[in-house]
N, C-alpha and C positions, 0 to 999 in steps of 0.2 A: 402542309396545309391540313391541319387536323382540328381547327376550331369550328365547332358545330354551327355557330351563327353565320359563318361565311358561306355556307352551302344552301342552295335552293333544293330542298329535300325532294321535291317532286321530279326534278330533272337531274339532280346530282351535279349541278354546275355551280361555280362561284357566283354569288350575288353580284350584280353589276356595281352596286355602291362600294363594294369591298376593294375594287381595283384602285380607287382613289387612296384608300388606306395603304395599299401596297406601295403606291407611288410616294406617299408621305414617308413611309419607312425607308424607302430607297433614298429619298432626298436627305433625310437625317443621317443615314449611314455615309452618304457622299460628303456631306458637310463635315462630319466627324473625321473622315479620312483626309480632309483638306484643312484640318486644324480649327474647325469651328464647332464648339460644343453647344448644341441647341438648348440643352437644359441650363447651362450657364447664362446664355443670352436671355432666356426667359426669366431667370432669377434676378437679372440686372434690371428688369422692368421693361426691357425692349423686346421686340419679337421680329421674327421673319415669317410673314404670313403669305399664304398663297392668295393671289388676287385673280388668277386666271388659270384654268386647267382644262385642256381639251384632250379627251381620251378616245382612242379607237381601239377596239379589241375584238377578239374571238373568244369563245368560252374556254375556260379551264375547267377540268372535271375534278371531282373529289379524288384525292390521292395523287394528283399530278405534282411533280416536283418542278420548280421553276427558279429562275434567277431574275432579279431586277437590276438593270444597268441604268446608271444616271450620269449625265454629263451637263456641263454648262455651255450654252451656246453664246453667251455674252452677259455683260453687266452694264448698268447705267449708274448714275449717282446713288439711286435708292433701290434699284431692282436687280434681281438675278434671274436670268432666263435659262430654263432647263429643258433638255430633251430626255425622255425616259423610255425604256423598252423593257418588256418582259419576254423572256424566252423559256420555253419548256426545255427541261433537261431530261435525258442527255442529248436529244436530237437537235437542240437549238431552234426548234420551230418558233417563229415569231407569233406572239400572243397579243401583245399590246404595244402601241406607240402613243406617247403622250407628249404634249408641249405645255409648259407651264411658266408662269411668272410669279416670283415671290418678291414682296416688297418689305423693306426694313421699316419697322415702326418704332417710334419713341414711346415713352411711358404714358403718353396721352393717346396712343394708337393713331398717330399721324405719321405719314411718310416722312422719313428723314434720311440723311446721308448714311450710307453704310460706313461704320467706323473704319478709320484707316488701318488699324491693326487686323481687321477682318478683310478689308479690300485687298490688302497685300497678298492674301492667299489666292486671289483670283485675277491678278494682273494679266496673266497670260490668256484670260478669257475675255478681255475688254472688247467692247464694240467700238 
């Protein structure tokens, strides 16, 4: 964590708005590791957009090392439901717990079915 804009200088803690960015990065890495390239999806004119994100956290301080863990708790026809956690390393202290929903959008930004070639990557997460 070395990016200057992420830190509240007066207190030396991560700015609260930055946690959503960490979650987004974690979701993208998770999707990539499950065969979904978010950049390719975007280039196709479709999108996977967060429609809901609830975050509970305690402060991370400048210089702390951490890991973002992401998992899918379920899917529907057009939505993917995520749980995310941030743990400080090396002691694995829990820093953040987040629950989010992402919706698949067509090229007119309307909810649409998740394409079958994408859905097959998440069949074991079905609700």
